[in-house]
C-alpha positions, 0 to 999 in steps of 0.5 A, spaced: 510 304 538 516 303 536 520 305 529 517 298 526 510 299 528 511 294 534 509 295 541 513 295 548 510 295 555 514 299 561 512 299 568 518 302 572 514 304 578 520 304 583 525 310 583 531 306 581 527 302 576 525 309 573 532 312 573 534 306 569 529 306 564 530 314 563 537 313 562 537 307 557 532 311 553 537 317 553 532 322 556 534 328 561 530 334 563 524 330 565 519 332 570 519 328 577 516 321 576 510 322 581 508 329 578 502 327 575 500 334 572 506 333 568 505 326 566 502 328 559 509 331 558 513 325 560 508 320 556 510 324 550 517 324 551 517 316 552 513 316 546 518 320 542 524 316 544 521 309 543 519 311 536 527 312 534 528 304 534 525 298 532 522 293 538 528 289 537 533 294 538 530 296 544 530 289 547 538 290 546 538 296 549 534 293 555 537 286 555 540 285 562 537 291 566 532 292 571 528 297 567 
């Protein structure tokens, strides 16, 4: 959920798309993408990141990207 209580959906499965997603979210130090044991940790990081901006702000961040 975003800062304005709206939702976004992500699905960056391939490594290059995942890397761009992480970069545009401003995240670093995440575990490896396919380390399933640590997915809850990544989910929390994504959740916290998306709460920092409104849905419209995120649309602008990702506009024109492959993420």
